[in-house]
Every structure is written in structure tokens, then in C-alpha cells.
Gaussian input, Z-matrix of N, CA and C with variables (Angstrom, degrees):
# hf/3-21g

backbone

0 1
 N
 C     1     B1
 C     2     B2     1     A1
 N     3     B3     2     A2     1     D1
 C     4     B4     3     A3     2     D2
 C     5     B5     4     A4     3     D3
 N     6     B6     5     A5     4     D4
 C     7     B7     6     A6     5     D5
 C     8     B8     7     A7     6     D6
 N     9     B9     8     A8     7     D7
 C    10    B10     9     A9     8     D8
 C    11    B11    10    A10     9     D9
 N    12    B12    11    A11    10    D10
 C    13    B13    12    A12    11    D11
 C    14    B14    13    A13    12    D12
 N    15    B15    14    A14    13    D13
 C    16    B16    15    A15    14    D14
 C    17    B17    16    A16    15    D15
 N    18    B18    17    A17    16    D16
 C    19    B19    18    A18    17    D17
 C    20    B20    19    A19    18    D18
 N    21    B21    20    A20    19    D19
 C    22    B22    21    A21    20    D20
 C    23    B23    22    A22    21    D21
 N    24    B24    23    A23    22    D22
 C    25    B25    24    A24    23    D23
 C    26    B26    25    A25    24    D24
 N    27    B27    26    A26    25    D25
 C    28    B28    27    A27    26    D26
 C    29    B29    28    A28    27    D27
 N    30    B30    29    A29    28    D28
 C    31    B31    30    A30    29    D29
 C    32    B32    31    A31    30    D30
 N    33    B33    32    A32    31    D31
 C    34    B34    33    A33    32    D32
 C    35    B35    34    A34    33    D33
 N    36    B36    35    A35    34    D34
 C    37    B37    36    A36    35    D35
 C    38    B38    37    A37    36    D36
 N    39    B39    38    A38    37    D37
 C    40    B40    39    A39    38    D38
 C    41    B41    40    A40    39    D39
 N    42    B42    41    A41    40    D40
 C    43    B43    42    A42    41    D41
 C    44    B44    43    A43    42    D42
 N    45    B45    44    A44    43    D43
 C    46    B46    45    A45    44    D44
 C    47    B47    46    A46    45    D45
 N    48    B48    47    A47    46    D46
 C    49    B49    48    A48    47    D47
 C    50    B50    49    A49    48    D48
 N    51    B51    50    A50    49    D49
 C    52    B52    51    A51    50    D50
 C    53    B53    52    A52    51    D51
 N    54    B54    53    A53    52    D52
 C    55    B55    54    A54    53    D53
 C    56    B56    55    A55    54    D54
 N    57    B57    56    A56    55    D55
 C    58    B58    57    A57    56    D56
 C    59    B59    58    A58    57    D57
 N    60    B60    59    A59    58    D58
 C    61    B61    60    A60    59    D59
 C    62    B62    61    A61    60    D60
 N    63    B63    62    A62    61    D61
 C    64    B64    63    A63    62    D62
 C    65    B65    64    A64    63    D63
 N    66    B66    65    A65    64    D64
 C    67    B67    66    A66    65    D65
 C    68    B68    67    A67    66    D66
 N    69    B69    68    A68    67    D67
 C    70    B70    69    A69    68    D68
 C    71    B71    70    A70    69    D69
 N    72    B72    71    A71    70    D70
 C    73    B73    72    A72    71    D71
 C    74    B74    73    A73    72    D72
 N    75    B75    74    A74    73    D73
 C    76    B76    75    A75    74    D74
 C    77    B77    76    A76    75    D75
 N    78    B78    77    A77    76    D76
 C    79    B79    78    A78    77    D77
 C    80    B80    79    A79    78    D78
 N    81    B81    80    A80    79    D79
 C    82    B82    81    A81    80    D80
 C    83    B83    82    A82    81    D81
 N    84    B84    83    A83    82    D82
 C    85    B85    84    A84    83    D83
 C    86    B86    85    A85    84    D84
 N    87    B87    86    A86    85    D85
 C    88    B88    87    A87    86    D86
 C    89    B89    88    A88    87    D87
 N    90    B90    89    A89    88    D88
 C    91    B91    90    A90    89    D89
 C    92    B92    91    A91    90    D90
 N    93    B93    92    A92    91    D91
 C    94    B94    93    A93    92    D92
 C    95    B95    94    A94    93    D93
 N    96    B96    95    A95    94    D94
 C    97    B97    96    A96    95    D95
 C    98    B98    97    A97    96    D96
 N    99    B99    98    A98    97    D97
 C   100   B100    99    A99    98    D98
 C   101   B101   100   A100    99    D99
 N   102   B102   101   A101   100   D100
 C   103   B103   102   A102   101   D101
 C   104   B104   103   A103   102   D102
 N   105   B105   104   A104   103   D103
 C   106   B106   105   A105   104   D104
 C   107   B107   106   A106   105   D105
 N   108   B108   107   A107   106   D106
 C   109   B109   108   A108   107   D107
 C   110   B110   109   A109   108   D108
 N   111   B111   110   A110   109   D109
 C   112   B112   111   A111   110   D110
 C   113   B113   112   A112   111   D111
 N   114   B114   113   A113   112   D112
 C   115   B115   114   A114   113   D113
 C   116   B116   115   A115   114   D114
 N   117   B117   116   A116   115   D115
 C   118   B118   117   A117   116   D116
 C   119   B119   118   A118   117   D117
 N   120   B120   119   A119   118   D118
 C   121   B121   120   A120   119   D119
 C   122   B122   121   A121   120   D120
 N   123   B123   122   A122   121   D121
 C   124   B124   123   A123   122   D122
 C   125   B125   124   A124   123   D123
 N   126   B126   125   A125   124   D124
 C   127   B127   126   A126   125   D125
 C   128   B128   127   A127   126   D126
 N   129   B129   128   A128   127   D127
 C   130   B130   129   A129   128   D128
 C   131   B131   130   A130   129   D129
 N   132   B132   131   A131   130   D130
 C   133   B133   132   A132   131   D131
 C   134   B134   133   A133   132   D132
 N   135   B135   134   A134   133   D133
 C   136   B136   135   A135   134   D134
 C   137   B137   136   A136   135   D135
 N   138   B138   137   A137   136   D136
 C   139   B139   138   A138   137   D137
 C   140   B140   139   A139   138   D138
 N   141   B141   140   A140   139   D139
 C   142   B142   141   A141   140   D140
 C   143   B143   142   A142   141   D141
 N   144   B144   143   A143   142   D142
 C   145   B145   144   A144   143   D143
 C   146   B146   145   A145   144   D144
 N   147   B147   146   A146   145   D145
 C   148   B148   147   A147   146   D146
 C   149   B149   148   A148   147   D147
 N   150   B150   149   A149   148   D148
 C   151   B151   150   A150   149   D149
 C   152   B152   151   A151   150   D150
 N   153   B153   152   A152   151   D151
 C   154   B154   153   A153   152   D152
 C   155   B155   154   A154   153   D153
 N   156   B156   155   A155   154   D154
 C   157   B157   156   A156   155   D155
 C   158   B158   157   A157   156   D156
 N   159   B159   158   A158   157   D157
 C   160   B160   159   A159   158   D158
 C   161   B161   160   A160   159   D159
 N   162   B162   161   A161   160   D160
 C   163   B163   162   A162   161   D161
 C   164   B164   163   A163   162   D162
 N   165   B165   164   A164   163   D163
 C   166   B166   165   A165   164   D164
 C   167   B167   166   A166   165   D165
 N   168   B168   167   A167   166   D166
 C   169   B169   168   A168   167   D167
 C   170   B170   169   A169   168   D168
 N   171   B171   170   A170   169   D169
 C   172   B172   171   A171   170   D170
 C   173   B173   172   A172   171   D171
 N   174   B174   173   A173   172   D172
 C   175   B175   174   A174   173   D173
 C   176   B176   175   A175   174   D174
 N   177   B177   176   A176   175   D175
 C   178   B178   177   A177   176   D176
 C   179   B179   178   A178   177   D177
 N   180   B180   179   A179   178   D178
 C   181   B181   180   A180   179   D179
 C   182   B182   181   A181   180   D180
 N   183   B183   182   A182   181   D181
 C   184   B184   183   A183   182   D182
 C   185   B185   184   A184   183   D183
 N   186   B186   185   A185   184   D184
 C   187   B187   186   A186   185   D185
 C   188   B188   187   A187   186   D186
 N   189   B189   188   A188   187   D187
 C   190   B190   189   A189   188   D188
 C   191   B191   190   A190   189   D189
 N   192   B192   191   A191   190   D190
 C   193   B193   192   A192   191   D191
 C   194   B194   193   A193   192   D192
 N   195   B195   194   A194   193   D193
 C   196   B196   195   A195   194   D194
 C   197   B197   196   A196   195   D195
 N   198   B198   197   A197   196   D196
 C   199   B199   198   A198   197   D197
 C   200   B200   199   A199   198   D198
 N   201   B201   200   A200   199   D199
 C   202   B202   201   A201   200   D200
 C   203   B203   202   A202   201   D201
 N   204   B204   203   A203   202   D202
 C   205   B205   204   A204   203   D203
 C   206   B206   205   A205   204   D204
 N   207   B207   206   A206   205   D205
 C   208   B208   207   A207   206   D206
 C   209   B209   208   A208   207   D207
 N   210   B210   209   A209   208   D208
 C   211   B211   210   A210   209   D209
 C   212   B212   211   A211   210   D210
 N   213   B213   212   A212   211   D211
 C   214   B214   213   A213   212   D212
 C   215   B215   214   A214   213   D213
 N   216   B216   215   A215   214   D214
 C   217   B217   216   A216   215   D215
 C   218   B218   217   A217   216   D216
 N   219   B219   218   A218   217   D217
 C   220   B220   219   A219   218   D218
 C   221   B221   220   A220   219   D219
 N   222   B222   221   A221   220   D220
 C   223   B223   222   A222   221   D221
 C   224   B224   223   A223   222   D222
 N   225   B225   224   A224   223   D223
 C   226   B226   225   A225   224   D224
 C   227   B227   226   A226   225   D225
 N   228   B228   227   A227   226   D226
 C   229   B229   228   A228   227   D227
 C   230   B230   229   A229   228   D228
 N   231   B231   230   A230   229   D229
 C   232   B232   231   A231   230   D230
 C   233   B233   232   A232   231   D231
 N   234   B234   233   A233   232   D232
 C   235   B235   234   A234   233   D233
 C   236   B236   235   A235   234   D234
 N   237   B237   236   A236   235   D235
 C   238   B238   237   A237   236   D236
 C   239   B239   238   A238   237   D237
 N   240   B240   239   A239   238   D238
 C   241   B241   240   A240   239   D239
 C   242   B242   241   A241   240   D240
 N   243   B243   242   A242   241   D241
 C   244   B244   243   A243   242   D242
 C   245   B245   244   A244   243   D243
 N   246   B246   245   A245   244   D244
 C   247   B247   246   A246   245   D245
 C   248   B248   247   A247   246   D246
 N   249   B249   248   A248   247   D247
 C   250   B250   249   A249   248   D248
 C   251   B251   250   A250   249   D249
 N   252   B252   251   A251   250   D250
 C   253   B253   252   A252   251   D251
 C   254   B254   253   A253   252   D252
 N   255   B255   254   A254   253   D253
 C   256   B256   255   A255   254   D254
 C   257   B257   256   A256   255   D255
 N   258   B258   257   A257   256   D256
 C   259   B259   258   A258   257   D257
 C   260   B260   259   A259   258   D258
 N   261   B261   260   A260   259   D259
 C   262   B262   261   A261   260   D260
 C   263   B263   262   A262   261   D261
 N   264   B264   263   A263   262   D262
 C   265   B265   264   A264   263   D263
 C   266   B266   265   A265   264   D264
 N   267   B267   266   A266   265   D265
 C   268   B268   267   A267   266   D266
 C   269   B269   268   A268   267   D267
 N   270   B270   269   A269   268   D268
 C   271   B271   270   A270   269   D269
 C   272   B272   271   A271   270   D270
 N   273   B273   272   A272   271   D271
 C   274   B274   273   A273   272   D272
 C   275   B275   274   A274   273   D273
 N   276   B276   275   A275   274   D274
 C   277   B277   276   A276   275   D275
 C   278   B278   277   A277   276   D276
 N   279   B279   278   A278   277   D277
 C   280   B280   279   A279   278   D278
 C   281   B281   280   A280   279   D279

   B1=1.4545
   B2=1.5232
   B3=1.2993
   B4=1.4536
   B5=1.5220
   B6=1.3153
   B7=1.4495
   B8=1.5190
   B9=1.3141
   B10=1.4518
   B11=1.5239
   B12=1.3419
   B13=1.4572
   B14=1.5192
   B15=1.3229
   B16=1.4648
   B17=1.5252
   B18=1.3293
   B19=1.4548
   B20=1.5168
   B21=1.3151
   B22=1.4468
   B23=1.5076
   B24=1.3261
   B25=1.4604
   B26=1.5261
   B27=1.3343
   B28=1.4647
   B29=1.5251
   B30=1.3248
   B31=1.4667
   B32=1.5258
   B33=1.3370
   B34=1.4682
   B35=1.5319
   B36=1.3254
   B37=1.4634
   B38=1.5308
   B39=1.3301
   B40=1.4601
   B41=1.5290
   B42=1.3203
   B43=1.4629
   B44=1.5322
   B45=1.3207
   B46=1.4568
   B47=1.5193
   B48=1.3395
   B49=1.4627
   B50=1.5218
   B51=1.3253
   B52=1.4558
   B53=1.5230
   B54=1.3340
   B55=1.4645
   B56=1.5242
   B57=1.3121
   B58=1.4561
   B59=1.5251
   B60=1.3244
   B61=1.4563
   B62=1.5276
   B63=1.2994
   B64=1.4687
   B65=1.5272
   B66=1.3272
   B67=1.4558
   B68=1.5192
   B69=1.3375
   B70=1.4563
   B71=1.5234
   B72=1.3287
   B73=1.4611
   B74=1.5269
   B75=1.3230
   B76=1.4678
   B77=1.5288
   B78=1.3216
   B79=1.4627
   B80=1.5275
   B81=1.3222
   B82=1.4604
   B83=1.5236
   B84=1.3254
   B85=1.4618
   B86=1.5216
   B87=1.3386
   B88=1.4674
   B89=1.5265
   B90=1.3308
   B91=1.4677
   B92=1.5222
   B93=1.3286
   B94=1.4640
   B95=1.5238
   B96=1.3392
   B97=1.4632
   B98=1.5286
   B99=1.3237
   B100=1.4696
   B101=1.5331
   B102=1.3249
   B103=1.4631
   B104=1.5265
   B105=1.3347
   B106=1.4630
   B107=1.5257
   B108=1.3331
   B109=1.4670
   B110=1.5206
   B111=1.3320
   B112=1.4657
   B113=1.5344
   B114=1.3273
   B115=1.4663
   B116=1.5288
   B117=1.3345
   B118=1.4646
   B119=1.5223
   B120=1.3081
   B121=1.4691
   B122=1.5294
   B123=1.3266
   B124=1.4585
   B125=1.5272
   B126=1.3447
   B127=1.4606
   B128=1.5291
   B129=1.3378
   B130=1.4661
   B131=1.5335
   B132=1.3196
   B133=1.4689
   B134=1.5234
   B135=1.3258
   B136=1.4669
   B137=1.5283
   B138=1.3267
   B139=1.4677
   B140=1.5254
   B141=1.3218
   B142=1.4583
   B143=1.5264
   B144=1.3205
   B145=1.4578
   B146=1.5261
   B147=1.3257
   B148=1.4542
   B149=1.5250
   B150=1.3296
   B151=1.4659
   B152=1.5242
   B153=1.3308
   B154=1.4590
   B155=1.5173
   B156=1.3158
   B157=1.4565
   B158=1.5188
   B159=1.3224
   B160=1.4669
   B161=1.5272
   B162=1.3188
   B163=1.4631
   B164=1.5274
   B165=1.3487
   B166=1.4611
   B167=1.5262
   B168=1.3188
   B169=1.4628
   B170=1.5268
   B171=1.3105
   B172=1.4623
   B173=1.5246
   B174=1.3206
   B175=1.4557
   B176=1.5259
   B177=1.3321
   B178=1.4626
   B179=1.5240
   B180=1.3175
   B181=1.4648
   B182=1.5301
   B183=1.3395
   B184=1.4611
   B185=1.5342
   B186=1.3242
   B187=1.4646
   B188=1.5292
   B189=1.3427
   B190=1.4557
   B191=1.5218
   B192=1.3515
   B193=1.4580
   B194=1.5255
   B195=1.3278
   B196=1.4671
   B197=1.5184
   B198=1.3213
   B199=1.4608
   B200=1.5334
   B201=1.3123
   B202=1.4645
   B203=1.5273
   B204=1.3371
   B205=1.4695
   B206=1.5184
   B207=1.3430
   B208=1.4670
   B209=1.5316
   B210=1.3227
   B211=1.4633
   B212=1.5160
   B213=1.3333
   B214=1.4582
   B215=1.5189
   B216=1.3118
   B217=1.4605
   B218=1.5268
   B219=1.3208
   B220=1.4678
   B221=1.5270
   B222=1.3225
   B223=1.4729
   B224=1.5212
   B225=1.3176
   B226=1.4671
   B227=1.5267
   B228=1.3352
   B229=1.4682
   B230=1.5302
   B231=1.3374
   B232=1.4642
   B233=1.5272
   B234=1.3193
   B235=1.4668
   B236=1.5296
   B237=1.3206
   B238=1.4655
   B239=1.5345
   B240=1.3217
   B241=1.4652
   B242=1.5329
   B243=1.3339
   B244=1.4668
   B245=1.5243
   B246=1.3303
   B247=1.4638
   B248=1.5240
   B249=1.3331
   B250=1.4689
   B251=1.5269
   B252=1.3265
   B253=1.4699
   B254=1.5306
   B255=1.3303
   B256=1.4669
   B257=1.5279
   B258=1.3388
   B259=1.4650
   B260=1.5191
   B261=1.3430
   B262=1.4636
   B263=1.5282
   B264=1.3309
   B265=1.4603
   B266=1.5137
   B267=1.3155
   B268=1.4671
   B269=1.5307
   B270=1.3322
   B271=1.4751
   B272=1.5255
   B273=1.3405
   B274=1.4684
   B275=1.5138
   B276=1.3263
   B277=1.4680
   B278=1.5134
   B279=1.3147
   B280=1.4611
   B281=1.4230
   A1=109.07
   A2=116.42
   A3=119.38
   A4=109.86
   A5=115.74
   A6=120.80
   A7=110.51
   A8=115.83
   A9=123.82
   A10=106.06
   A11=115.76
   A12=118.70
   A13=110.02
   A14=116.08
   A15=121.83
   A16=109.52
   A17=116.12
   A18=121.02
   A19=107.28
   A20=116.03
   A21=118.38
   A22=114.05
   A23=118.18
   A24=120.17
   A25=109.21
   A26=116.56
   A27=123.69
   A28=112.21
   A29=116.35
   A30=122.41
   A31=108.01
   A32=117.60
   A33=119.70
   A34=114.78
   A35=118.01
   A36=121.27
   A37=109.45
   A38=115.78
   A39=121.11
   A40=111.55
   A41=115.45
   A42=122.94
   A43=107.21
   A44=116.10
   A45=122.33
   A46=109.23
   A47=117.41
   A48=122.07
   A49=108.60
   A50=116.45
   A51=121.71
   A52=108.41
   A53=117.47
   A54=119.13
   A55=110.19
   A56=116.47
   A57=121.35
   A58=108.59
   A59=115.69
   A60=120.98
   A61=109.54
   A62=116.32
   A63=120.80
   A64=112.24
   A65=117.58
   A66=121.07
   A67=111.76
   A68=116.18
   A69=120.34
   A70=113.92
   A71=118.36
   A72=121.01
   A73=111.81
   A74=117.08
   A75=120.62
   A76=112.90
   A77=116.99
   A78=120.88
   A79=108.48
   A80=115.95
   A81=120.20
   A82=111.29
   A83=115.51
   A84=119.71
   A85=110.65
   A86=117.29
   A87=119.91
   A88=111.21
   A89=116.89
   A90=120.49
   A91=110.27
   A92=116.55
   A93=120.64
   A94=109.73
   A95=116.82
   A96=120.72
   A97=111.20
   A98=116.95
   A99=120.69
   A100=110.34
   A101=117.11
   A102=120.77
   A103=110.66
   A104=116.71
   A105=120.82
   A106=110.19
   A107=117.45
   A108=120.80
   A109=110.97
   A110=116.34
   A111=120.80
   A112=110.16
   A113=117.10
   A114=120.79
   A115=110.20
   A116=116.39
   A117=120.75
   A118=113.17
   A119=117.57
   A120=121.14
   A121=111.71
   A122=117.13
   A123=120.87
   A124=114.96
   A125=117.85
   A126=119.24
   A127=110.57
   A128=117.17
   A129=119.50
   A130=110.79
   A131=116.86
   A132=121.91
   A133=113.24
   A134=118.05
   A135=120.29
   A136=112.62
   A137=117.16
   A138=120.84
   A139=112.07
   A140=117.48
   A141=120.76
   A142=110.58
   A143=115.29
   A144=121.99
   A145=107.07
   A146=116.76
   A147=119.93
   A148=112.50
   A149=117.48
   A150=119.64
   A151=109.98
   A152=114.34
   A153=119.38
   A154=108.76
   A155=114.71
   A156=121.99
   A157=107.98
   A158=115.72
   A159=119.23
   A160=108.00
   A161=115.46
   A162=120.33
   A163=108.47
   A164=117.68
   A165=120.96
   A166=117.61
   A167=118.92
   A168=118.27
   A169=111.30
   A170=114.61
   A171=121.41
   A172=110.50
   A173=115.77
   A174=121.78
   A175=106.36
   A176=118.04
   A177=121.21
   A178=110.71
   A179=115.25
   A180=121.12
   A181=108.61
   A182=116.16
   A183=121.85
   A184=112.90
   A185=117.53
   A186=118.44
   A187=112.52
   A188=116.25
   A189=120.94
   A190=115.26
   A191=116.95
   A192=119.64
   A193=113.11
   A194=116.91
   A195=122.69
   A196=109.49
   A197=116.25
   A198=120.70
   A199=108.46
   A200=116.32
   A201=121.08
   A202=111.25
   A203=116.78
   A204=121.77
   A205=112.65
   A206=117.43
   A207=123.49
   A208=113.10
   A209=117.15
   A210=120.18
   A211=109.07
   A212=115.77
   A213=120.47
   A214=111.28
   A215=115.35
   A216=121.73
   A217=105.15
   A218=115.67
   A219=121.64
   A220=112.40
   A221=117.30
   A222=119.45
   A223=110.88
   A224=117.17
   A225=120.75
   A226=110.55
   A227=117.06
   A228=120.58
   A229=109.78
   A230=116.55
   A231=119.78
   A232=111.73
   A233=117.70
   A234=120.87
   A235=110.31
   A236=116.34
   A237=122.48
   A238=111.30
   A239=116.67
   A240=121.64
   A241=112.48
   A242=117.22
   A243=121.37
   A244=112.68
   A245=118.10
   A246=120.69
   A247=111.57
   A248=116.67
   A249=120.11
   A250=111.24
   A251=116.06
   A252=120.56
   A253=109.92
   A254=116.59
   A255=119.96
   A256=111.04
   A257=117.16
   A258=120.65
   A259=111.43
   A260=117.16
   A261=120.76
   A262=110.12
   A263=117.16
   A264=119.70
   A265=111.10
   A266=118.06
   A267=120.84
   A268=110.95
   A269=116.33
   A270=119.50
   A271=112.55
   A272=118.28
   A273=120.20
   A274=112.57
   A275=117.51
   A276=118.21
   A277=110.25
   A278=114.71
   A279=119.53
   A280=112.32
   D1=132.25
   D2=179.75
   D3=-89.86
   D4=159.68
   D5=-175.78
   D6=-133.98
   D7=158.94
   D8=170.90
   D9=-119.48
   D10=165.80
   D11=179.77
   D12=-145.51
   D13=138.66
   D14=173.82
   D15=-90.01
   D16=137.94
   D17=170.78
   D18=-121.80
   D19=154.19
   D20=179.60
   D21=164.10
   D22=-3.80
   D23=-179.93
   D24=-59.71
   D25=126.69
   D26=-178.94
   D27=62.17
   D28=25.49
   D29=177.72
   D30=-120.30
   D31=164.61
   D32=-176.53
   D33=-71.71
   D34=-19.22
   D35=179.99
   D36=-162.25
   D37=176.29
   D38=-179.38
   D39=-93.69
   D40=142.93
   D41=173.86
   D42=-126.70
   D43=135.09
   D44=179.31
   D45=-93.25
   D46=123.22
   D47=175.27
   D48=-91.84
   D49=128.57
   D50=-178.62
   D51=-124.20
   D52=116.05
   D53=178.26
   D54=-64.25
   D55=138.52
   D56=-179.42
   D57=-89.71
   D58=61.11
   D59=179.93
   D60=-101.31
   D61=-178.01
   D62=-175.92
   D63=-59.53
   D64=-34.90
   D65=-178.56
   D66=-65.24
   D67=-40.26
   D68=-175.30
   D69=-97.15
   D70=-12.20
   D71=-174.68
   D72=-59.05
   D73=-35.36
   D74=-177.80
   D75=-82.18
   D76=-10.18
   D77=-179.13
   D78=-79.71
   D79=123.69
   D80=-177.73
   D81=-78.66
   D82=158.20
   D83=176.33
   D84=-60.97
   D85=-35.21
   D86=178.26
   D87=-63.37
   D88=-39.79
   D89=178.52
   D90=-66.05
   D91=-39.13
   D92=178.06
   D93=-64.19
   D94=-46.24
   D95=179.84
   D96=-61.46
   D97=-38.64
   D98=178.29
   D99=-64.61
   D100=-41.88
   D101=178.93
   D102=-65.39
   D103=-40.74
   D104=178.12
   D105=-63.15
   D106=-43.46
   D107=177.98
   D108=-59.19
   D109=-39.81
   D110=179.89
   D111=-64.07
   D112=-43.87
   D113=177.93
   D114=-65.22
   D115=-45.07
   D116=-177.33
   D117=-62.89
   D118=-25.09
   D119=-178.64
   D120=-62.69
   D121=-26.35
   D122=-174.13
   D123=-108.86
   D124=11.96
   D125=-178.44
   D126=-125.64
   D127=154.58
   D128=177.28
   D129=-65.74
   D130=160.55
   D131=-173.47
   D132=-54.06
   D133=-36.06
   D134=-176.80
   D135=-74.81
   D136=-9.07
   D137=178.62
   D138=-110.18
   D139=7.88
   D140=-179.58
   D141=-75.64
   D142=143.37
   D143=176.74
   D144=-85.70
   D145=122.55
   D146=-175.56
   D147=-89.68
   D148=-31.89
   D149=-178.74
   D150=-155.45
   D151=173.79
   D152=175.50
   D153=-129.60
   D154=159.30
   D155=-177.24
   D156=-139.77
   D157=123.11
   D158=174.19
   D159=-84.88
   D160=125.88
   D161=177.53
   D162=-102.33
   D163=151.08
   D164=-167.55
   D165=-68.45
   D166=-19.37
   D167=-177.63
   D168=-139.28
   D169=159.69
   D170=179.49
   D171=-69.86
   D172=159.46
   D173=173.01
   D174=-84.05
   D175=115.00
   D176=-177.12
   D177=-133.23
   D178=164.95
   D179=174.18
   D180=-65.40
   D181=-40.24
   D182=-175.86
   D183=-61.93
   D184=-37.76
   D185=179.90
   D186=-92.05
   D187=6.31
   D188=174.03
   D189=82.00
   D190=9.27
   D191=-177.04
   D192=-95.58
   D193=-6.80
   D194=173.85
   D195=-127.63
   D196=150.12
   D197=173.31
   D198=-79.33
   D199=173.50
   D200=177.19
   D201=-61.43
   D202=-23.59
   D203=178.61
   D204=-92.04
   D205=14.24
   D206=177.38
   D207=68.95
   D208=24.61
   D209=176.34
   D210=-96.38
   D211=145.04
   D212=179.73
   D213=-64.81
   D214=137.59
   D215=169.92
   D216=-95.09
   D217=86.31
   D218=-171.39
   D219=-54.23
   D220=-47.46
   D221=-179.33
   D222=-63.71
   D223=-39.34
   D224=179.88
   D225=-65.91
   D226=-41.27
   D227=178.41
   D228=-63.45
   D229=-46.71
   D230=-179.87
   D231=-62.99
   D232=-38.33
   D233=178.54
   D234=-69.66
   D235=-44.07
   D236=-177.95
   D237=-60.18
   D238=-38.62
   D239=-176.40
   D240=-109.87
   D241=23.30
   D242=-175.84
   D243=-52.70
   D244=-48.30
   D245=-177.66
   D246=-62.18
   D247=-43.93
   D248=178.83
   D249=-64.57
   D250=-42.06
   D251=-179.89
   D252=-64.44
   D253=-45.93
   D254=179.15
   D255=-59.51
   D256=-41.87
   D257=178.13
   D258=-64.89
   D259=-37.90
   D260=179.07
   D261=-63.12
   D262=-41.59
   D263=178.38
   D264=-69.41
   D265=-37.11
   D266=178.81
   D267=-63.66
   D268=-37.14
   D269=-177.51
   D270=-79.37
   D271=-17.16
   D272=-179.37
   D273=-105.83
   D274=0.42
   D275=-179.00
   D276=-78.30
   D277=156.36
   D278=176.55
   D279=102.12

């Protein structure tokens, strides 16, 4: 099962990380934006997802981004994709 992850702790807004694996490859950006809009409709402004970011690989046990119990290693994911995440925030600021 593939997973997505929200980042945003100590950041100005939330960004959704989406692994670019086989499960998500066929999902269009428009479909992602529609799903985000649906989620955002029911949350307060400070919990709204402002953008999404496709990351190049799935979260797996082998690459250290999941635990043996298939739980996200949030710090490891954020560290692994730090440059991409920082660029995503830079492009959405303002």
C-alpha cells in the first residue's frame, strides 16, 4: 500500500508529499488538487493544504522511510526530501 504524507510543522502552511510510484503515477495533478480542495473544505484555514509535491520514490522499509510495521518515519522522510520540500515552500511563499 502506498502512502502520502503532510509536512508543515513550523512552516507557514501544509504541503502534501506524494510518492511517484506506480499507484500514484496515473493520478493527475488535477485529481490531486480536487482531492485537496475536498479536504480543505472541512478544515480551519491553518490546517488547509496549500500545495502538493511529487517525490521521486515510494516510502519503503528498504529506503528507511517506513518502519517494519509500515508506519511513516516522518523525520526520515523530511530529511530525505529536505531539498525538495524547501524548494516547494520557496515556490509557494508570498
